[in-house]
MARLORO-474015 format. One line per field, with one value per residue (C-alpha): residue number from 1; x, y, z. Coordinates in pm, whole numbers, padded with zeros to 5 digits. Example, Ala and Ser with C-alpha at 12.3 -4.5 7.8 and 13.67 -1.06 7.14 Angstrom:
% MARLORO-474015
nr (1  2)
u (01230  01367)
v (-00450  -00106)
w (00780  00714)
//
This chain:
% MARLORO-474015
nr (1  2  3  4  5  6  7  8  9  10  11  12  13  14  15  16  17  18  19  20  21  22  23  24  25  26  27  28  29  30  31  32  33  34  35  36  37  38  39  40  41  42  43  44  45  46  47  48  49  50  51  52  53  54  55  56  57  58  59  60  61  62  63  64  65  66  67  68  69  70  71  72  73  74  75  76  77  78  79  80  81  82  83  84  85  86  87  88  89  90  91  92  93  94  95  96  97  98  99  100  101  102  103  104  105  106  107  108  109  110  111  112  113  114  115  116  117  118  119  120  121  122  123  124  125  126  127  128  129  130  131  132  133  134  135  136  137  138  139  140  141  142  143  144  145  146  147  148  149  150  151  152  153  154  155  156  157  158  159  160  161  162  163  164  165  166  167  168  169  170  171  172  173  174  175  176  177  178  179  180  181  182  183  184  185  186  187  188  189  190  191  192  193  194  195  196  197  198  199  200  201  202  203  204  205  206  207  208  209  210  211  212  213  214  215  216  217  218  219  220  221  222  223  224  225  226  227  228  229  230  231  232  233  234  235  236  237  238  239  240  241  242  243  244  245  246  247  248  249  250  251  252  253  254  255  256  257  258  259  260  261  262  263  264  265  266  267  268  269  270  271  272  273  274  275  276  277  278  279  280  281  282  283  284  285  286  287  288  289  290  291  292  293  294  295  296  297  298  299  300  301  302  303  304  305  306  307  308  309  310  311  312  313  314  315  316  317  318  319  320  321  322  323  324  325  326  327  328  329  330  331  332  333  334  335  336  337  338  339  340  341  342  343  344  345  346  347  348  349  350  351  352  353  354  355  356  357  358  359  360  361)
u (-02282  -02106  -02316  -02638  -02531  -02422  -02755  -02947  -02752  -02810  -03188  -03187  -02984  -03200  -03529  -03392  -03323  -03647  -03891  -03855  -03877  -04194  -04333  -04283  -04430  -04738  -04795  -04761  -05003  -05238  -05212  -05307  -05472  -05731  -05849  -06172  -06400  -06216  -05870  -05655  -05444  -05565  -05359  -05349  -05058  -04909  -04935  -04784  -04489  -04497  -04339  -04011  -04025  -04121  -03874  -03585  -03673  -03731  -03420  -03205  -03370  -03254  -02906  -02871  -02988  -02700  -02420  -02523  -02491  -02783  -03046  -02925  -03035  -03390  -03375  -03312  -03393  -03764  -03922  -04107  -04436  -04802  -04885  -04989  -04667  -04469  -04629  -04556  -04196  -04076  -03833  -03956  -03761  -03915  -04270  -04228  -04099  -04400  -04649  -04498  -04499  -04869  -04955  -04754  -04926  -05263  -05187  -05045  -05359  -05573  -05369  -05413  -05766  -05916  -06071  -06307  -06246  -06348  -06086  -05822  -05910  -05910  -05557  -05434  -05558  -05392  -05059  -05083  -05156  -04860  -04627  -04788  -04949  -04793  -04548  -04659  -04333  -04391  -04727  -04800  -04930  -04631  -04411  -04571  -04527  -04868  -04841  -05059  -05314  -05571  -05316  -05165  -05504  -05558  -05210  -05303  -05631  -05466  -05185  -05424  -05624  -05307  -05169  -05496  -05534  -05186  -05211  -05530  -05403  -05119  -05362  -05582  -05296  -05179  -05379  -05116  -04795  -04515  -04725  -04744  -04383  -04253  -04462  -04333  -03973  -04019  -04193  -03898  -03653  -03867  -03900  -03528  -03457  -03680  -03529  -03178  -03291  -03451  -03147  -03305  -03015  -03159  -03495  -03320  -03153  -03489  -03630  -03329  -03379  -03739  -03632  -03381  -03634  -03903  -03670  -03555  -03916  -03990  -03761  -04024  -04328  -04276  -04502  -04561  -04547  -04424  -04566  -04801  -04730  -05064  -05205  -04902  -04695  -04924  -05040  -04688  -04532  -04813  -04774  -04398  -04428  -04706  -04492  -04186  -04383  -04537  -04191  -04072  -04375  -04322  -03963  -04081  -03812  -04052  -04138  -04416  -04533  -04269  -04480  -04674  -04367  -04444  -04788  -04628  -04392  -04697  -04892  -05007  -05169  -05313  -05465  -05609  -05766  -05908  -06064  -06212  -06374  -06515  -06631  -06812  -06958  -07105  -07245  -07404  -07198  -07023  -06663  -06551  -06743  -06499  -06482  -06251  -06225  -05889  -05622  -05442  -05764  -05831  -05472  -05511  -05800  -05544  -05234  -05110  -05059  -04687  -04739  -04980  -04734  -04446  -04651  -04745  -04377  -04310  -04568  -04400  -04062  -04196  -04332  -03998  -03809  -04051  -04001  -03624  -03626  -03833  -03607  -03290  -03401  -03684  -03538  -03436  -03774  -03973  -04349  -04367  -04128  -04333  -04656  -04505  -04416  -04755  -04929  -04752  -04844  -05210  -05228  -05062  -05318  -05602  -05463  -05414  -05775  -05903  -05692  -05801  -06170  -06149  -06324  -06092  -06120)
v (02880  03188  03410  03258  03314  03670  03761  03594  03807  04121  04066  03982  04294  04533  04393  04407  04779  04857  04679  04921  05212  05071  05019  05389  05488  05271  05430  05782  05705  05524  05201  04993  04660  04690  04403  04240  03940  03737  03843  03698  04004  04235  04544  04783  04685  04854  04661  04721  04498  04361  04688  04583  04237  04359  04649  04431  04154  04374  04583  04269  04131  04434  04419  04049  04112  04357  04164  03797  03603  03371  03631  03881  03627  03682  04046  04196  04525  04592  04509  04784  04724  04688  04622  04257  04170  04352  04141  03826  03908  04064  03841  03666  03887  04213  04082  03912  04240  04430  04165  04147  04527  04539  04284  04470  04802  04626  04488  04817  05002  04742  04784  05161  05219  04872  04715  04433  04079  04158  04433  04200  03920  04159  04283  03933  03826  04126  04052  03683  03760  03998  03720  03421  03539  03410  03186  02840  02691  02853  02685  02371  02166  02257  02121  01783  01804  01946  02243  02422  02702  02518  02406  02754  02897  02616  02689  03053  02966  02716  02960  03246  03018  02895  03246  03368  03054  03075  03452  03411  03099  03300  03580  03339  03170  03509  03480  03436  03619  03483  03212  03342  03463  03138  02931  03136  03078  02701  02709  02903  02639  02362  02532  02608  02233  02176  02464  02325  01970  02088  02290  02633  02824  03170  03077  02937  03274  03455  03213  03270  03647  03608  03371  03626  03910  03701  03569  03923  04038  03740  03891  04159  03947  03661  03652  03907  04079  04436  04470  04268  04160  04287  04216  04395  04105  03803  03871  03959  03647  03429  03576  03518  03161  03082  03200  03014  02689  02728  02776  02455  02261  02394  02271  01922  01781  01656  01317  01086  01123  01386  01653  01681  01813  02187  02132  01976  02274  02500  02235  02413  02724  02518  02267  02537  02725  02410  02306  02655  02634  02287  02386  02697  02520  02240  02496  02691  03000  03231  03151  03485  03449  03499  03244  03119  02762  02789  02543  02802  02890  02524  02479  02772  02588  02329  02531  02888  03138  03072  02698  02688  02869  02641  02327  02460  02531  02164  02069  02306  02152  01802  01915  02079  01757  01555  01797  01782  01402  01402  01665  01474  01113  01137  00871  00634  00655  00519  00482  00302  00541  00840  00667  00591  00958  01082  00812  00919  01283  01197  00979  01253  01504  01270  01226  01603  01671  01417  01577  01930  01834  01645  01843  02012  01864)
w (04932  05074  04846  04978  05340  05259  05100  05384  05633  05425  05415  05787  05873  05670  05803  06160  06119  05937  06170  06467  06223  06069  06419  06496  06159  06214  06555  06416  06133  06373  06174  06475  06549  06824  07047  06940  06983  06719  06831  07104  07190  07467  07385  07089  06863  06556  06231  05885  05976  05624  05511  05672  05515  05168  05160  05273  05029  04724  04792  04822  04509  04313  04466  04385  04028  03986  04153  04136  03810  03883  03961  03703  03441  03564  03456  03114  02935  02909  02577  02393  02216  02300  02670  02621  02440  02708  02981  02784  02701  03027  03214  03527  03766  03646  03643  03981  04129  03993  04108  04457  04484  04390  04657  04920  04836  04848  05193  05318  05206  05381  05701  05681  05553  05518  05210  05120  04997  04637  04606  04748  04507  04211  04278  04359  04017  03851  04020  03931  03566  03546  03662  03490  03165  02846  03029  02913  03037  03374  03434  03629  03336  03122  03398  03335  02959  02859  02623  02370  02376  02588  02842  02862  02960  03209  03345  03392  03565  03798  03869  03956  04185  04356  04411  04562  04775  04926  04981  05178  05357  05511  05586  05781  05967  06096  06417  06690  06765  06549  06384  06025  06024  06172  05933  05640  05753  05766  05427  05285  05410  05263  04924  04927  04955  04652  04453  04498  04418  04091  03987  04038  04198  04126  04275  04582  04633  04619  04877  05102  05081  05196  05475  05605  05602  05772  06041  06125  06157  06381  06647  06703  06629  06877  07181  07319  06980  06952  06599  06379  06024  05896  05551  05405  05535  05518  05161  05045  05197  05063  04715  04707  04833  04585  04293  04425  04459  04112  03968  04132  04010  03659  03651  03561  03792  04060  03918  04028  04385  04466  04291  04619  04801  04744  04894  05202  05227  05266  05453  05769  05614  05326  05569  05794  05502  05344  05675  05715  05371  05442  05791  05674  05372  05585  05827  05542  05622  05379  05293  05438  05763  06049  06329  06604  06478  06305  06408  06622  06805  06878  06994  07235  07398  07509  07591  07632  07351  07332  07378  07083  06857  06961  06892  06551  06490  06561  06297  06054  06136  06068  05732  05658  05735  05518  05229  05272  05263  04944  04787  04869  04823  04570  04339  04618  04792  04500  04514  04849  05021  04913  05017  05357  05414  05297  05501  05820  05756  05691  06001  06206  06077  06176  06528  06559  06461  06714  06986  06900  06896  07226  07504  07751  08097)
//
């Protein structure tokens, strides 16, 4: 446990130092977020905050792979041969590092110069393939005992979809100061519970590194934010959490109804993105049409900026507690216990939607 705390503190310390430096760099390079019709901030703010998160996380990942026995098992000498075989045979740690680096560079370029949705999706798919391709035992279906050529391709397809979905979910939830970073922190805690409960000590350490980096950044991103996460942060965090959750699902340790726990851990951004897709589909609008109907926008119609973020933190905390209960007491809960937890969460979501849609008096 001391090692986990030490690495958390290391990631926190490095990100705390880097964030002000990245803020100055973003200002000097004019990587700025300007106020707009769809945005809630009224002042020009530097973005590219994801650079501090990604640098801290990836640096600590390399350090832990050298000095920690659990994570060093994720890395091994690179295999020589044709490129496809190399992708298949590389250990998870190396391919995850490369995939995460690609996503960070994609987001950083978008923060700096801007890019379109097609380019983002293309590189998300590339990064996902680098991490997932050829790893039948890494896929979701394999975690439930389904193997073979067909299932491996289905695994890959599901994995790519999941990575892209979670990346963009965190991108969409990044609409208020501190919301995406705070949500990511709670998701890290939830996934850490599940990683420990499924016996994945090395994965738990990676999650803790991300939690430390995100929490450090949150010091500068809370309302009123001094720097924004940008796509370099939201896409990077979403990518890491998508891979972590896939790894947990693939463990095969989440039996029965408990397999829904990773979805609960990422519940707020997944719910908001799903509702956006449904809302725009019913309205006949394009999936990428911007609007101000996200859950944080609706919440701001009721309370202040900071009040909206704090209430959404409470929702994240509830989801975190629910995930922790499932992780710790999965066997004892049984079918009815799991149904009770999921039922309460569904009912709570219904009540929340009614409240958000109620006209403000």
